[in-house]
N, C-alpha and C positions, 0 to 999 in steps of 0.2 A: 330720640337722638337728633333725627332730623331736622325736629320742628325747633330743637335748641339751637341748632347753629342757623336756622332759618332765621330765628329770633335775634342773635348776635347781628348777621349781616344787616338785618333792617334796623337795630339798633344805631348801629354806627352810621350808616347811609342817612338815617333822619337826624341825627347830631352833626353832620356834615364833618365826620372824623375819616376824610378819604385817603389818608396815609393809613391810619390804623385799620382802614377796612382791604386796601391793597396789600398790606403786610398778610392780612388774616386769611384774604384769598389764596396769596401765595401760599401760606401756610396750609390751606384744605388742598390745594393741589398737590402740593409735598405728601400730604398722607394718603391722598389717593393714589398716588405713585409707588409709594411704599408699599400701599395694600396691596397693588398691584404686583410688584416685585415680590413680596412674599410668598405671593399666590401662586406666582410661575415657579419660584423655588421650590415649593413645597409638590407641585406637580412635577417638577423635572426629577426631584428627587424620588418621587412614587416611581416614576419611570425606570428610573434608573436601577431600583430595587429591583423592578419586575424584570428589566433585562438581564440582571445578575442571578435571579431564579432561573429565566429561560437560558442563560449560559451552563449554570449548574446542570441543569437537564441534560444540554447538548455535551458537556463535557463526560458526563457519565455514560452517553451513548457512544461517544467517541473510544471511551476507554475499552466498553465491551468490543466494539472492532477491531481496535487494536491488536486485542489477542488472537483473534482468528489471524489477521494480517502479518503478525509476527512468526505464529506459526508456520503459516504457510511459505514465507518469505525464509525462514530457516530451512524449511525442507528442500526449497528449490535450490538454495545456494549449496546445499551440503550433495544432493545430488548432481549438479553439476560438476562440483569438485570432483567427484568420483568418475563421474563421467571423463573428465580430461585426464584424469590420474591413471584409469583402466586403459584408455586409449591411447595413451603415452606408451604404456606397458607392453600392448601388444605392438605398437610401434617398434619399440625396441626389438621384439621377438622377430620381428620381420626383416630388422637388418642383420640377422645371424644368419650363416650358412643352413642350408636346408638340413642338414645332417644334425643340426644342434638345436633345432625346434623342440622343445619339451615345455608345454605349460599347461599346468594342472586345471583343471576346472573351466576348461573354455568357454563352456554354454555360460559361465557363471559371469567372466568377462564381457560376453556376448551381451547378456541380458543387461549389465552396468551400463553400457556405451550406447544403448538403445533407449534408454530411459529418458523420459519427457517429464516437464513440469510445467504446464500451463497456468501459472500463477498469473501473470499479465495479465491474460486474454480474459481472465474470470474476474478481474478486478477492475478492467477498465472504467466502468462507472463506479466509484470508490467515495470515501467519506466527504472529500472537497465538493465532488458534483452533486452529492445530495444535499450537501448544506446550501452551495450556491442556487440551485435549481429552487430549494425551498425558501430561499431570502433569509435563512437562520444563519447564515456567515457571519452577517451585521451584529450576532450578539456575542460573539467571541471577542474580548476586549482586548485580547494579546495580539499586537501586530507581529511578533516572532511568532506566536504559535498558526497564525494565518498564513506566512510566509511560508512555514515549512510543510503546511498541508497543500498549498500550492505546488510545493517543488515534490512532495510525495506522489501528487497527482500526476505529475510531468515524468518522474521516473517509472510509475506504473505505464503508462501510456507507452514510453519508450521500449520499456520491457516487452509487450504485446508484440510490439514490431519486431523486435530482435527473436522473439520465441517465434513469431509465425517463420520467418526466416531459417529457423534452427530445425524446426519441424519440418518444412517443405524440404529441406535437404535431406534430413532422416528418409523421411516417405518416399522421394523420388528419386535417392541416389544409394544411399547407405542399405535400406532395407533391402530393396531389390538385388543390391550386389548378394547381402547374408543369406538371403531366402534359397541361392543356388546353391550354397553348401552347409548352411546350418540346419540342427535338428529342431525345429519351431517349438516342439513340445518340451523338450528338455529346457532350452531358454525360456519359455514361458514360464515354467515351474521355477528356475533360478529366480525371476525376475519377482514372483512372489514371495519367494523366501528372502530373498534381498529387502523388500520392502516392510516387510512384516518385522524383520529382524533389526533392521535399522531405524525404523520410523514408527514401529508397530502400526502399519497402514497398508492395507491391499487395495486399490481403486477397481483392479479388475474383478475381483471375487476368484472363485474356484469353476469356471465356465468351461476349462479345458481338464474332461474327468480322465484322459487318456494317461497313464502311468509311463508309457515308454512309446518315443516314435520307432516308427518302421525304419525310418532315413538318419542315419548317424551322422553328426558333424564331420566333413569331410576338412580336416584342419591343414593335412597336405596341399590341397589344390587352392583353397584360401590362401594360405601363407605365401605359395609360389604364384602370387598374382601380384602384379604392379600395381593394378587398378585400387588394390583393398589397401597399399601403402598410402596413394594419394588420399584416398576416402578419409582415412584416418587422419591426415595432416590437416585437409579441409573440416573435417568434425573436430578436432581438436581447438582449429582457431573459432569456428562457430560457437562452441559451447564455452571457449574462454570469455568470448564477449560478452555474455550472460552473468559472469559471476562478478564484474565492478558495480554491475547495476544492481546485483542482489545486495550487496554491500553497501551501496549508497539507500538503497530503502530500507535496508535493516538500519541504518545511521538514523534516518529520518524518523524511523517509527520509534525507536529509542528517544529521540531529542523531543518528538509530539507528546510522548507518554512523561517524560520530566516536565514539559511545559504545562501539560493538563495535570499533573499533580500538584504543580504549584499553586495553582489557581481553585481546584475542588475542595469544597469544605466539607 
């Protein structure tokens, strides 16, 4: 083939057909350029197809992780909704005259309001961070999906900060006060029952084997204490600040799941 083209060029030169030779040379150059462009397009198409295969793998991985995040976020949301609800119930009782104090299952209420769920802390390094660190984020074609992964990452980081503040308040202020008056064994048992009944989940296990505590909960001393009222107010405020963050996280997870399903094959 090359010899054939060389023969044509030589023939045109020898017969002094310079105009035809010039046009022929331009045609040869055009053919070469077209060939290069076709090769580049084929290469780009192959790279695009490889990127889409990689994207499908990443989307499947995201789907598996989203299931876990969804479960954890909904548990946290439900727990803190109950914390606020039960704390408000106790606060309402505290506003009544001492002679009207009558609350059943006080240990159950105390178990619920001291519940914590460290979801943000355990997911500070999440889907977005893993994809960004590995360089795989570039394979996700959807700008909207990448944006929502970024938003989810920010909310998880924000949640971890607020959880630390909430956890510090419970450990430093609320629990030390309650420990003066509550039966820890009964409260522990109630917490386990609450988690198992509502979430089929008991992170603490059954490490406390005693069935009954020697020291009973002193509700009279607890309720006749201004400090308890003020602690409940602070606790309601701190716990309430977690709920809208959980709501946003749940919404982002649902959006990411929907966008993922649109792309996955």
